[in-house]
C-alpha positions in Angstrom: 150.7 154.7 124.5 149.8 155.0 120.9 150.8 151.2 120.5 148.5 150.2 123.2 145.6 152.0 121.7 146.3 150.5 118.2 146.7 147.0 119.8 143.4 147.6 121.7 141.5 148.4 118.5 142.8 145.5 116.6 141.9 143.2 119.4 138.6 144.8 119.7 138.0 144.1 115.7 139.0 140.6 116.0 136.8 140.1 119.0 133.8 141.9 117.3 134.4 139.8 114.0 134.2 136.4 116.1 131.3 137.5 118.0 129.3 138.4 114.9 130.3 135.1 113.1 129.1 133.2 116.4 126.0 135.2 116.5 125.1 134.7 112.8 125.8 130.7 113.0 123.5 130.9 116.0 120.5 132.8 114.3 120.9 130.5 111.2 121.0 127.4 113.2 118.0 128.8 115.2 115.9 130.2 112.3 116.1 127.1 110.0 114.5 124.6 112.6 111.9 127.1 113.8 110.9 127.9 110.3 110.6 124.2 109.3 108.6 123.4 112.5 106.1 126.1 112.0 105.6 125.6 108.4 104.8 121.8 109.0 102.6 122.4 111.8 100.6 125.4 110.1 100.2 123.6 106.7 99.1 120.5 108.5 96.3 122.3 110.4 95.4 124.0 107.3 94.9 120.9 105.3 92.9 119.2 108.1 90.8 122.3 108.2 90.2 122.2 104.4 89.2 118.5 104.6 86.6 119.3 107.4 85.3 122.2 105.6 84.9 120.3 102.4 82.7 117.6 104.2 80.6 120.2 105.8 80.2 121.9 102.5 79.1 118.6 100.6 76.7 117.9 103.4 75.2 121.5 103.0 75.0 120.7 99.2 73.1 117.6 99.8 70.7 119.4 101.9 70.2 121.9 99.2 69.9 119.1 96.6 73.1 120.3 94.7 75.8 118.1 93.3 78.9 117.2 95.3 82.3 118.0 94.5 85.6 117.6 96.0 89.1 119.4 95.8 92.3 118.3 97.4 95.9 119.8 98.2 98.1 117.3 96.2 101.3 119.1 97.0 102.9 121.9 99.1 106.4 122.8 98.3 107.8 125.6 100.7 111.0 127.4 100.1 112.7 129.5 102.7 115.1 132.3 102.0 117.4 133.4 104.8 119.5 136.6 104.4 122.1 137.7 106.9 124.2 141.0 107.1 126.7 142.0 109.8 129.1 144.8 110.5 130.8 146.7 113.3 130.6 150.4 114.3 132.5 152.4 117.1 130.6 152.9 120.3 129.2 156.3 120.3 129.8 157.6 124.1 131.5 156.6 127.1 135.1 155.5 127.8 134.6 152.7 125.2 134.3 155.1 122.3 137.4 153.6 120.8 135.9 149.9 120.8 134.0 148.4 118.0 130.3 147.2 118.6 129.2 144.4 116.3 125.9 144.9 114.3 124.2 142.2 112.6 120.6 141.3 111.4 118.8 139.0 109.2 115.6 138.5 107.1 113.8 135.3 106.2 111.2 134.9 103.5 108.6 132.0 102.5 107.7 131.1 99.1 105.3 128.2 99.2 103.9 126.5 96.0 100.5 124.9 96.6 98.9 122.4 94.0 95.2 122.1 94.0 93.6 119.2 92.2 89.7 118.7 91.6 89.2 115.3 92.8 87.2 113.9 89.9 87.1 111.2 87.2 85.9 107.6 86.8 88.0 106.1 89.6 87.0 108.6 92.4 83.3 108.6 91.3 83.2 104.6 91.3 84.6 104.9 94.9 82.2 107.6 95.9 79.2 105.5 94.8 80.3 102.0 95.5 79.0 100.6 98.9 81.5 100.0 101.5 82.6 96.4 102.1 82.9 94.3 105.5 86.7 95.1 105.8 86.0 98.8 106.2 83.6 98.5 108.8 85.7 95.9 110.6 88.7 98.1 110.5 86.8 100.8 112.2 85.3 98.5 114.7 88.7 97.1 115.8 89.8 100.7 116.5 87.5 100.8 119.4 84.8 102.9 117.7 81.1 102.6 118.8 79.2 100.2 117.0 75.9 102.1 116.9 77.7 105.3 115.6 79.4 103.4 112.7 76.5 101.4 111.6 74.2 104.5 111.9 76.7 106.3 109.3 77.5 103.3 107.1 74.5 101.0 107.1 71.5 101.7 105.0 69.5 98.7 106.2 69.2 95.6 108.1 67.8 92.4 107.0 66.8 89.9 109.6 66.2 86.3 108.6 63.9 84.2 110.6 62.0 81.1 109.8 63.0 81.1 106.2 61.5 84.6 105.8 63.2 88.0 105.6 62.3 91.4 106.8 64.2 94.6 105.5 64.3 97.5 108.0 65.7 100.8 106.4 67.9 103.1 108.2 65.8 106.0 107.0 63.6 108.2 109.1 60.7 108.1 106.3 60.3 104.3 106.9 59.0 104.8 110.5 58.7 100.9 111.4 62.0 100.1 109.5 64.0 103.1 111.1 62.6 102.3 114.4 63.8 98.6 114.4 67.1 99.3 112.7 67.8 101.9 115.6 66.9 99.5 118.5 69.0 96.7 116.7 72.1 99.0 116.6 71.7 100.1 120.1 71.3 96.4 121.3 74.7 95.8 119.6 76.1 98.7 121.6 75.0 97.4 124.9 76.8 94.2 124.0 79.7 96.2 123.1 79.5 98.1 126.3 79.8 94.7 128.2 82.9 94.0 125.9 81.1 90.8 124.7 80.7 92.0 121.0 83.1 89.7 118.8 84.0 90.9 115.3 85.9 88.1 113.9 86.4 86.4 110.5 84.9 82.8 110.5 87.8 80.4 110.5 87.0 77.0 109.3 89.0 73.7 107.7 87.8 72.9 104.4 88.5 69.3 103.1 88.5 67.9 99.7 88.8 64.1 98.6 90.4 62.8 95.4 91.4 59.5 94.0 95.2 58.9 94.9 95.8 57.4 91.5 94.8 60.8 89.9 97.6 62.4 91.4 101.4 62.1 90.5 104.2 62.3 93.0 105.0 65.8 91.8 101.5 67.2 92.2 101.2 65.7 95.7 104.6 67.4 96.5 103.1 70.6 95.2 99.8 70.4 97.1 101.7 69.9 100.4 102.7 73.5 100.2 99.3 74.8 100.7 97.4 71.9 101.9 97.4 69.1 104.5 97.6 65.9 102.6 96.5 62.6 103.9 96.4 59.3 102.4 93.8 56.7 102.9 95.0 53.4 102.3 91.9 51.4 102.7 89.8 53.5 100.1 93.0 54.8 98.1 91.8 58.4 98.3 93.9 61.5 99.2 92.1 64.0 101.7 93.2 67.6 101.2 92.6 70.0 104.2 93.1 73.7 104.3 92.3 76.3 106.8 90.3 79.1 105.3 89.6 82.7 106.4 85.9 83.5 105.6 83.6 86.6 106.1 83.5 88.9 109.1 80.6 88.0 111.8 79.2 90.3 114.6 78.6 87.9 117.4 77.9 87.7 121.0 79.8 84.5 121.3 83.3 83.5 120.2 83.0 81.8 116.8 85.8 79.5 117.4 83.7 77.7 120.0 81.5 76.5 117.4 82.0 73.3 115.4 83.7 73.3 112.0 80.4 72.5 110.3 78.5 75.3 112.0 81.2 77.7 111.0 81.2 76.5 107.2 77.3 76.8 107.3 77.7 80.5 108.4 80.2 80.9 105.7 78.0 79.3 103.2 74.9 81.6 104.3 77.3 84.7 104.0 78.4 83.9 100.5 74.8 84.2 99.4 74.6 87.8 100.2 75.9 90.9 98.6 79.7 91.9 98.7 78.7 95.0 101.1 76.7 92.8 103.6 77.8 92.3 107.2 76.6 89.4 108.9 75.2 89.5 112.5 74.5 86.5 114.7 73.1 87.3 118.2 72.5 83.9 119.9 70.4 83.1 122.9 72.5 82.0 126.1 75.0 84.8 125.7 75.2 88.3 126.6 72.5 90.1 124.8 70.8 86.9 123.7 67.5 88.0 125.3 66.8 89.6 121.7 68.2 87.2 119.1 69.2 88.7 115.7 70.4 87.0 112.8 70.7 88.8 109.4 73.0 91.3 107.5 73.7 94.9 107.7 73.9 96.4 104.2 76.4 99.0 103.9 75.8 102.1 101.7 78.2 104.4 99.8 80.2 107.4 101.0 77.9 109.5 98.7 74.8 108.3 100.5 76.3 108.6 103.9 76.7 112.3 103.1 73.4 112.4 101.4 71.8 110.7 104.5 73.2 113.5 106.9 72.3 116.3 104.6 68.9 115.1 104.2 68.1 114.7 108.0 68.7 118.3 108.4 65.1 119.3 107.3 63.7 116.7 104.4 63.9 113.5 106.7 64.7 114.7 110.3 65.6 111.9 112.7 63.7 111.3 115.8 63.9 109.7 119.3 63.6 106.1 119.3 63.5 104.2 122.6 65.6 101.1 123.1 64.1 97.7 122.6 62.4 96.1 125.8 65.0 93.3 125.9 67.9 95.9 125.8 69.6 97.0 129.0 70.3 100.7 129.7 72.9 102.3 127.6 74.8 105.5 128.1 74.3 107.2 124.5 71.3 107.2 122.3 71.4 110.4 120.3 68.4 111.4 118.4 70.8 112.6 115.3 73.5 110.5 113.8 75.3 113.8 113.5 73.7 117.0 114.7 74.5 120.2 112.7 73.7 123.8 113.5 72.2 125.5 110.5 71.7 129.3 110.9 71.5 132.5 108.6 74.5 134.1 110.5 78.0 132.8 111.1 77.9 130.6 114.3 80.8 130.7 117.0 82.0 127.2 116.0 85.7 125.8 115.5 84.7 124.9 111.9 81.9 126.3 109.9 81.2 126.9 106.1 78.8 128.9 104.1 76.7 127.7 101.2 74.2 130.1 99.7 72.4 131.9 102.4 73.0 129.4 105.2 76.0 128.6 107.4 76.7 125.1 108.6 78.6 124.0 111.6 78.9 120.9 113.8 77.0 121.1 117.0 79.3 121.2 120.0 77.6 120.3 123.0 79.6 120.6 126.3 80.2 117.1 127.7 78.8 115.3 124.7 81.4 113.8 122.3 79.1 112.1 120.0 79.1 114.5 117.1 83.0 115.1 117.3 83.7 111.4 117.3 81.1 110.8 114.4 82.9 113.6 112.4 86.2 112.2 112.9 85.1 108.7 111.7 83.5 110.6 108.8 86.9 112.0 107.8 88.6 108.7 108.3 85.9 107.1 106.0 86.4 109.8 103.4 90.3 109.0 103.5 89.4 105.4 102.7 87.5 106.6 99.5 89.9 109.1 98.2 92.5 108.0 95.6 96.1 109.1 95.5 96.0 112.8 94.6 99.5 112.6 92.9 98.8 109.8 90.7 95.4 111.4 89.0 95.5 112.8 85.7 93.2 115.6 86.5 94.4 119.2 85.7 95.8 120.9 88.8 95.8 124.6 90.1 99.1 125.8 91.2 99.4 129.0 93.5 102.6 130.3 94.1 102.4 132.9 97.2 
């Protein structure tokens, strides 16, 4: 009888030890992925919220005529510490009082180190103040964004060329006539886009050069054949070099490839005369939207001017309703504000809001109307195009160990 009791206790200890080990292994295997998953998601949410609030904060600074400033999170290093303990204790009551009951537990601690870097210096300031170029605009348009929303954010003016003369129409409410025509023009492009007839394509054309055959050696001809199409004219003893060239981006209501090579080269030469931040537009009669022909350029502005435009539109230069052009068909969206913000002296009930001075700023979130949210999303993407790599900046950082 004593032997059976001792054997039972030994077996019970062995079973308890194995159960404890299995339980600890299960806990450790469970805690680690869960902790990593929670940390990545929560840090991602926090970083995104910081970016959104910084943009709102700088719009508020612009509204109150204060200098802009940006700060970024350059690095997050989270260390997790897992501690486990285990033991066994006899059961307190009942017929199993001689058996051992496993006791185990564990603790987990998180020690994140967050590096905060002021985004400043010559390189970032240059990016902030330099007007956007056409490739940034076309990158957004090819993602399916609304052309009128993008142009109302990025374009500072529209220059229309007609009969050798040009008119400049500012995207600024203070310029009543210019602002009205600018809004009508981008709305007209939006109507063409709604019909899936707006082309955002680079000009592709063949460029030719003719040189005397006797001016080229056999080695030079062989080298040229790697980049050019080489044709020898026997009668004239000339060599014609041809190359397909990718030119400027063009906003059109027709497929540019349907034009002759000479027409495409003429449009390219015309675009070469403009500034680096010009985006050419050519809306021709005979195609969708051709009821109102537009031939000219949209001149893009810098990200600093984009934020300043939004900030100043709150009270200094508020935007106002502009009716569509008589030749433009009906459109689904024509909001008054490029980005409508809620400014109040008390904290609003909004997903993201910031306080600057005595005022609270938040994005207006009207039910069933996604213009503001889409505009703010584009604003975040544009800012990411403006930012430099924080890890490579020489600015001093602030490190916070929690």
